[in-house]
MARLO-606321 format. One line per field, with one value per residue: residue number from 1; residue in three letters; x, y, z of N, C-alpha, C in turn. Coordinates in steps of 0.02 Angstrom, whole numbers, plus 32768, in hexadecimal, padded with zeros to 4 digits. Example, Ala and Ser with C-alpha at 12.3 -4.5 7.8 and 13.67 -1.06 7.14 Angstrom:
BEGIN
pos = [1,2]
code = [ALA,SER]
n_x = [8294,8282]
n_y = [7EE4,7F90]
n_z = [8186,8162]
ca_x = [8267,82AC]
ca_y = [7F1F,7FCB]
ca_z = [8186,8165]
c_x = [8294,8285]
c_y = [7F5B,8002]
c_z = [8186,818A]
This chain:
BEGIN
pos = [1,2,3,4,5,6,7,8,9,10,11,12,13,14,15,16,17,18,19,20,21,22,23,24,25,26,27,28,29,30,31,32,33,34,35,36,37,38,39,40,41,42,43,44,45,46,47,48,49,50,51,52,53,54,55,56,57,58,59,60,61,62,63,64,65,66,67,68,69,70,71,72,73,74,75,76,77,78,79,80,81,82,83,84,85,86,87,88,89,90,91,92,93,94,95,96,97,98,99,100,101,102,103,104,105,106,107,108,109,110,111,112,113,114]
code = [MET,SER,ASP,SER,VAL,PRO,LYS,PHE,THR,GLN,GLN,PRO,ALA,ARG,LYS,ILE,LYS,GLU,GLY,LEU,PHE,ARG,SER,PHE,ILE,TYR,ALA,ASP,ASN,LEU,MET,VAL,ALA,ILE,ILE,ASP,PHE,THR,ASN,GLY,PRO,TRP,GLU,LYS,PRO,GLU,PRO,PHE,HIS,SER,HIS,PRO,HIS,GLU,GLN,ALA,THR,TYR,VAL,ALA,GLN,GLY,GLU,LEU,ILE,PHE,TYR,CYS,GLU,GLY,ARG,GLU,ASP,GLN,HIS,LEU,LYS,GLU,GLY,ASP,MET,PHE,ALA,VAL,PRO,SER,GLY,LYS,LYS,HIS,THR,VAL,LYS,ILE,LEU,THR,GLU,ARG,VAL,ARG,LEU,ILE,ASP,SER,PHE,ASN,PRO,ILE,ARG,GLU,ASP,PHE,LEU,THR]
n_x = [802A,801A,8070,8039,7FB4,7F3D,7F28,7EBF,7EFC,7F76,7F5E,7F69,7EFE,7EB3,7EAA,7E1F,7DD6,7DC1,7D99,7D74,7DA5,7DEE,7E0B,7E35,7E1E,7E29,7DEB,7DDC,7D54,7D18,7D13,7D42,7D2C,7D61,7D15,7D30,7CE5,7D07,7CDA,7C5C,7BCA,7B64,7B10,7AC6,7AA6,7B24,7B3A,7ACE,7B00,7B29,7B56,7B92,7BA7,7B77,7B50,7B6F,7B5F,7BA0,7B81,7BF9,7C1A,7BD2,7B4A,7AD3,7A73,7A2E,7A10,79B6,798C,78E3,78C4,7894,78DE,795F,7988,7A1B,7A86,7B17,7B39,7AD1,7A9F,7AA4,7A71,7A99,7A55,7A98,7AB5,7A57,7A2F,7A7A,7AA4,7AEF,7AD3,7B31,7B20,7B63,7C00,7C65,7C64,7C6B,7C6E,7C5D,7C72,7C3F,7C5F,7C29,7C41,7CF2,7D20,7D67,7D84,7DAD,7E2E,7E85]
n_y = [7FC5,8070,80FE,8174,8187,81F5,8224,824E,8263,8292,830B,83AA,840C,84A2,8543,859F,860A,8659,85D7,857E,84F9,849E,840C,83A8,8331,8306,82D2,82C6,82EE,82F2,8328,8316,8359,8381,83DC,843E,848B,84F0,854C,8555,855C,85B4,8653,867A,8646,862D,869C,867E,861D,85EA,8572,852B,84A5,83FC,83BF,8350,8328,82E6,82DE,82D5,82F3,8348,83C4,841B,8498,8489,84EA,84FF,8541,853E,84D0,8481,84B6,8456,83FB,83B3,832A,82CD,824B,8266,829B,830D,8357,83C8,8413,844D,84F9,8521,858B,8584,855F,854F,8541,8537,84CF,8493,8490,845A,8427,83B0,839A,8333,8353,8337,8361,8381,83C9,83D2,844B,84CD,8546,8523,84FB,8564]
n_z = [8000,7FDA,801F,7FFE,8017,8052,80FD,8183,81FE,81D9,81A4,81CF,8235,81FF,8241,822E,825F,82FF,836A,8305,82A3,821A,81BC,812C,80A5,7FF7,7F56,7EA3,7E91,7F0D,7FB4,805D,80F9,819E,8217,829F,8325,83AD,8405,8441,84AD,8432,842B,83BE,8312,8291,8203,8175,80E8,803F,7FC0,7F25,7F34,7F59,7FF9,807F,8127,81BE,8269,82D9,835B,83E5,83EA,8384,832D,8290,8205,8170,80D6,80AA,80F8,8196,8230,827A,830A,832F,835E,8397,8325,82CE,8228,819B,80FE,807A,7FF2,7F55,7F4B,7FAE,8036,80D6,8184,8229,82DA,8366,83F3,845B,84B7,8465,83BC,833C,8292,8204,8166,80BE,8017,7F71,7ED6,7F03,7F81,7F48,7F82,8002,7FF0,7FEC]
ca_x = [8000,8042,806E,801B,7F6E,7F36,7F0A,7EAC,7F2D,7FB0,7F46,7F60,7EC3,7EC0,7E7F,7DFA,7DCB,7DBE,7D68,7D62,7DDF,7DD9,7E3B,7E10,7E3D,7DFD,7DFB,7DC8,7D10,7CFC,7D3B,7D2B,7D4B,7D50,7D0C,7D2D,7CD2,7D1E,7CC7,7C15,7B8F,7B5A,7ACF,7AA2,7AC8,7B4F,7B12,7ABF,7B2B,7B19,7B8C,7B79,7BB9,7B4B,7B71,7B53,7B83,7B96,7B92,7C24,7C1E,7BAE,7B05,7ACB,7A35,7A3B,79DE,79BE,7957,78AC,78BB,788E,791D,796B,79B5,7A41,7AB9,7B47,7B1B,7AA1,7ABA,7A7A,7A88,7A89,7A57,7ABD,7A96,7A29,7A4B,7A7A,7AD2,7AE8,7ADC,7B52,7AFE,7B91,7C42,7C89,7C3E,7C94,7C47,7C7F,7C50,7C52,7C4A,7C32,7C88,7D1C,7D1D,7DA5,7D92,7DCF,7E74,7EAF]
ca_y = [8000,80AD,8130,81B1,818B,8229,8210,8289,826D,82B4,834B,83D8,8436,84E9,8571,85CA,8645,8645,85A3,8557,84D8,8473,83E3,8388,830D,830B,82B0,82F1,8307,82E9,8342,8307,8389,8380,8420,8440,84C8,84EA,858A,8555,8565,85F6,8673,867F,8621,864F,86B4,864E,861D,85B5,8562,84FF,845F,83D2,83B4,8321,8332,82B9,82FE,82A5,8306,8384,83D1,8458,84A1,8491,8512,84FA,8562,8514,8496,8490,84B4,8413,83F4,8377,8317,829A,8213,827E,82B2,8338,8364,840A,8415,8483,853B,8530,85B0,855B,8572,852A,8561,8506,84CC,8478,84AF,8440,8403,8397,8386,8314,836B,831F,8390,8371,83BC,83E9,8492,84EF,857C,8507,84EC,85A1]
ca_z = [8000,7FD3,8055,7FE4,802A,8084,813C,81AB,8234,81BC,818A,8207,8234,81F4,8266,81FF,8289,8345,8379,82C9,8285,81E3,8197,80F6,806E,7FBD,7F17,7E6B,7E95,7F50,7FEC,80A0,8128,81E5,822F,82E8,8347,83F2,8427,8450,8481,8414,8437,837F,82DD,8261,81CA,8141,80AC,800F,7F92,7EF1,7F44,7F82,8039,80AE,8165,81F7,82A9,82FD,83A2,83F9,83D5,835E,8306,8249,81E2,8128,80B0,8094,8125,81DD,8256,8296,8343,8320,838F,8381,8301,829D,81E8,8173,80BB,8060,7FA9,7F35,7F47,7FE5,806F,8113,81B9,8267,831C,8391,8434,848D,84B5,842B,8388,8305,8258,81CC,812A,807C,7FE3,7F2A,7ECC,7F3A,7F91,7F34,7FB2,803C,7FDE,7FF0]
c_x = [802C,803B,804D,7FD1,7F66,7F12,7EFA,7EDE,7F6B,7F9D,7F3C,7F21,7ED8,7E90,7E60,7DEB,7DC7,7D87,7D54,7DA1,7DC6,7E15,7E13,7E3E,7E0E,7E19,7DE4,7D84,7CF0,7D2D,7D1A,7D51,7D33,7D4E,7D03,7D1C,7CE4,7D09,7C7C,7C09,7B89,7B14,7AA5,7AC8,7AF8,7B22,7B06,7AF2,7B12,7B55,7B71,7B85,7B7F,7B73,7B4B,7B7F,7B6E,7BAB,7BB8,7C27,7BF4,7B67,7B01,7A84,7A4B,7A00,79EB,7980,7923,78A0,78B0,78D4,7923,799C,79D9,7A75,7AE5,7B23,7AE8,7AC5,7A89,7A9A,7A71,7A8D,7A7F,7A95,7A68,7A4E,7A44,7AAC,7AC7,7AEE,7AF7,7B34,7B2B,7BD5,7C69,7C59,7C70,7C65,7C75,7C57,7C6C,7C35,7C58,7C18,7CB0,7D14,7D60,7DB7,7DB4,7E1A,7EA2,7EBA]
c_y = [803E,80DB,8170,81B8,81C1,820F,824E,8297,8291,82F8,837B,8402,847F,8511,85A1,860D,862C,8611,8578,853C,84A7,844C,83BD,835E,8312,82E2,82E0,8312,8303,8303,832C,8335,837B,83C8,841D,8486,84BF,8525,858E,8559,85AD,8611,8675,8658,864E,866C,867C,8655,85E7,85AA,8531,84B4,843C,83C2,8380,8325,8300,82DF,82CB,82B4,8344,8388,8415,845D,84AF,84B5,850C,8518,852F,84D7,84AE,848D,846F,8416,83B1,836A,82E0,825E,8228,8295,82E4,8342,83A8,8407,8451,84C3,854E,8556,8585,8576,8545,8559,852B,850A,84B3,8498,849B,841C,83EE,837E,8367,8325,8349,834F,8374,83AC,83D7,8434,84B1,8525,8563,84FE,8529,85B6]
c_z = [8000,800F,803D,7FF4,805F,80C2,8164,81E1,821B,819F,81C5,81FF,822B,8220,8235,8220,82D0,8350,833F,82A8,8250,81C8,8162,80CA,8033,7F83,7EDF,7E76,7EDB,7F84,802D,80D0,816F,81FC,827B,8300,8390,841D,8437,849A,8469,8426,83F8,8349,82B5,822A,8197,8108,807D,7FE3,7F5E,7EFE,7F67,7FC1,8061,80EC,819A,8236,82D2,8348,83AC,83E0,83B3,8344,82BF,822A,8197,8106,809A,80C0,816C,81FC,8277,82D0,8339,8355,8371,8361,82CC,825E,81C8,812F,80A5,8014,7F90,7F35,7F80,801D,80AE,8145,81F5,82A3,834A,83D7,846C,8485,8477,83FC,8353,82CF,8225,818E,80EC,8048,7F9E,7F02,7F07,7F44,7F83,7F65,7FF2,802F,7FE6,8038]
């Protein structure tokens, strides 16, 4: 087996902003990212955003409220999942001190590479 297989343990987490860290791996058309929030709980959600990527997310740790355009708000906890269609506005509100999300995107998020 080749040593060129990317491993999350070898991908240092990047600090995106205070309380938000991200690491990821990707192929031609798929990206998987670990998103760690360490500054919860929050009084209010982050601003809504959208992107052309399809997104599927697994809640690996913590609790949050997921908001998505055209859907009921969802209180999610460890073991839950959600999906975001391309172009839909969405956001989260962190309810616990720490939350870890495992995000999958198709196509890859070029904006994460910079």
